[in-house]
C-alpha positions as CSV (number, residue, x, y, z in Angstrom):
1,M,117.3,-34.3,108.2
2,A,119.6,-31.9,109.9
3,N,122.6,-29.7,109.4
4,R,125.9,-30.8,111.0
5,Y,128.6,-28.2,111.4
6,W,132.3,-29.0,111.8
7,V,133.7,-27.1,114.9
8,G,136.9,-27.0,116.8
9,G,139.5,-27.1,114.0
10,T,141.6,-30.3,113.5
11,G,139.9,-33.6,114.3
12,N,138.5,-36.9,113.2
13,W,135.2,-37.4,111.4
14,N,133.9,-39.9,113.9
15,N,134.5,-37.7,117.0
16,T,131.2,-36.2,118.1
17,A,133.1,-33.3,119.8
18,M,133.8,-32.0,116.2
19,W,130.2,-31.7,115.3
20,S,127.5,-29.1,116.2
21,T,123.9,-28.4,115.2
22,T,124.8,-24.8,114.7
23,S,127.6,-22.8,113.1
24,G,130.3,-22.1,115.8
25,G,128.2,-23.9,118.4
26,T,129.3,-26.4,121.0
27,G,130.5,-29.8,119.8
28,G,128.8,-33.0,120.9
29,A,126.1,-33.4,118.2
30,S,125.7,-36.8,116.5
31,I,128.0,-37.8,113.6
32,P,126.3,-36.9,110.3
33,T,124.2,-39.5,108.7
34,S,122.9,-40.0,105.2
35,V,120.1,-37.5,105.6
36,D,122.4,-34.8,107.0
37,D,124.0,-31.8,105.2
38,V,127.6,-31.4,106.3
39,I,128.8,-27.8,106.5
40,F,132.4,-26.6,107.0
41,D,132.2,-22.8,107.4
42,A,134.0,-19.7,108.7
43,N,133.6,-21.1,112.3
44,S,135.0,-24.6,111.5
45,F,138.7,-23.9,111.4
46,T,140.4,-21.4,113.9
47,A,144.0,-21.5,112.6
48,T,145.8,-22.0,109.3
49,G,146.4,-25.6,108.2
50,Q,143.9,-27.5,110.4
51,T,142.7,-30.8,109.1
52,A,139.4,-32.7,109.1
53,T,140.3,-36.3,108.8
54,V,138.0,-39.1,107.5
55,N,138.7,-42.0,109.8
56,A,135.4,-43.9,109.3
57,T,133.0,-44.5,106.5
58,V,131.1,-41.3,105.7
59,N,127.4,-41.2,104.7
60,C,125.8,-37.8,104.3
61,K,123.4,-35.8,102.1
62,S,125.9,-33.2,101.1
63,I,129.2,-31.7,101.9
64,S,130.1,-28.0,101.6
65,F,133.4,-26.2,102.4
66,A,132.0,-23.0,100.7
67,G,132.7,-20.6,103.6
68,V,135.8,-22.0,105.2
69,L,138.7,-19.8,106.3
70,N,142.3,-20.5,107.2
71,S,143.1,-22.9,104.3
72,P,142.1,-26.2,105.9
73,S,142.8,-29.7,104.7
74,F,140.4,-32.4,104.1
75,S,142.0,-35.9,104.5
76,L,140.0,-38.5,102.8
77,G,141.8,-41.5,104.3
78,A,141.0,-45.2,103.3
79,Y,137.3,-45.0,104.1
80,A,134.3,-44.8,101.7
81,I,132.7,-41.4,101.4
82,N,129.1,-41.7,100.2
83,I,127.3,-38.3,99.3
84,A,123.7,-38.3,98.2
85,G,123.7,-34.6,97.1
86,N,126.0,-31.7,96.4
87,L,129.8,-31.7,96.8
88,T,131.3,-28.2,97.2
89,L,135.0,-27.6,98.2
90,N,136.8,-24.2,98.5
91,S,139.6,-22.7,96.5
92,S,141.7,-22.1,99.6
93,M,141.7,-25.7,101.0
94,S,143.6,-28.7,100.2
95,V,142.4,-32.3,99.7
96,I,144.6,-35.2,100.9
97,S,143.8,-38.5,99.4
98,N,145.6,-41.8,99.4
99,N,145.6,-44.9,97.2
100,S,142.5,-46.2,98.9
101,S,140.3,-43.1,98.9
102,S,136.9,-43.7,97.4
103,V,134.0,-41.3,96.8
104,T,130.4,-42.3,95.7
105,L,128.0,-39.6,94.5
106,S,124.4,-40.8,94.3
107,G,122.3,-37.5,94.2
108,T,119.6,-36.4,91.9
109,A,120.1,-33.1,90.0
110,S,123.2,-32.4,92.1
111,T,126.3,-30.5,91.6
112,I,130.1,-31.0,92.0
113,N,132.4,-28.0,92.6
114,T,135.9,-29.0,93.5
115,Y,137.5,-25.7,92.5
116,G,139.9,-27.9,90.5
117,K,141.2,-29.8,93.5
118,V,142.3,-33.3,92.9
119,F,139.6,-35.2,94.6
120,G,140.1,-38.9,95.5
121,R,141.4,-41.9,93.8
122,T,138.1,-43.5,92.8
123,L,135.0,-41.4,92.1
124,T,131.9,-43.3,91.4
125,I,128.8,-41.5,90.2
126,T,125.4,-43.4,90.4
127,G,123.3,-40.3,90.4
128,S,122.8,-37.2,88.2
129,Y,125.5,-34.6,88.5
130,T,126.5,-31.3,86.9
131,L,130.1,-30.0,87.2
132,E,130.6,-26.3,88.4
133,S,134.5,-26.5,88.0
134,N,137.1,-28.6,86.5
135,I,137.6,-32.0,88.3
136,D,140.8,-34.1,88.5
137,I,140.7,-37.7,89.8
138,C,143.8,-39.2,91.6
139,G,147.2,-37.9,92.3
140,S,150.1,-38.0,89.7
141,S,151.6,-41.3,90.9
142,T,148.4,-43.4,91.5
143,K,145.9,-44.9,89.2
144,G,142.6,-43.2,89.4
145,T,139.1,-44.2,88.3
146,L,136.1,-42.3,87.3
147,S,133.1,-44.6,87.1
148,L,129.6,-43.8,86.0
149,T,127.4,-46.8,87.0
150,G,123.7,-47.6,87.5
151,G,122.5,-44.9,85.2
152,G,124.9,-42.3,86.6
153,S,125.3,-39.2,84.6
154,L,127.8,-36.4,84.6
155,V,127.1,-33.1,82.7
156,T,130.5,-31.4,82.3
157,A,128.9,-28.0,81.4
158,G,132.1,-27.0,79.6
159,Y,134.4,-27.9,82.5
160,N,137.2,-30.4,82.1
161,V,137.4,-34.0,83.6
162,G,141.0,-34.9,84.2
163,V,142.5,-38.3,85.1
164,L,146.0,-37.4,86.2
165,N,147.8,-40.6,85.3
166,R,148.2,-42.5,82.1
167,M,147.0,-45.6,84.0
168,A,143.8,-43.8,85.0
169,T,140.4,-45.1,83.6
170,I,136.9,-43.8,83.0
171,S,134.4,-46.5,82.8
172,M,130.6,-46.4,82.1
173,T,128.2,-49.2,82.6
174,G,124.4,-49.5,81.9
175,S,122.6,-46.4,80.8
176,S,125.3,-44.1,82.2
177,S,126.3,-40.9,80.3
178,L,129.1,-38.4,80.3
179,D,128.1,-35.2,78.5
């Protein structure tokens, strides 16, 4: 288990030059794996509007944009994003998703805080999650899916779950729950 910090502003997920073992450190660390916490912080984006682009399948323990500055973008691309823990976005950032973006959350006693950002076209929860903000699935012109499978549970904690298209679906299989 290790921390992986995004450094250097705009770049692609699978570029080791964008990853450091310390905040603001030198790039060149390994790309995050399923046991690594991914951290985007005050040292990640050096100018307004820079973008971190997912251009390969992502496997990580958690993703946090909690301390970012300069209103960055997170471009989900058409690759799977698999998170085994917490997901925390930031109120000043934007999330760019397309018709193929897919996020799977498999953590235990984990949290989701999107700050109300539309996050992905397909969100699959196989673990146990509690919302810390409203969450919206898909953009206004694409079909979105929220799927609770394999015993996945989502505790809304009074927050709203939105699917932003009349063609959107929420599905639950097995012993899954939406509370």
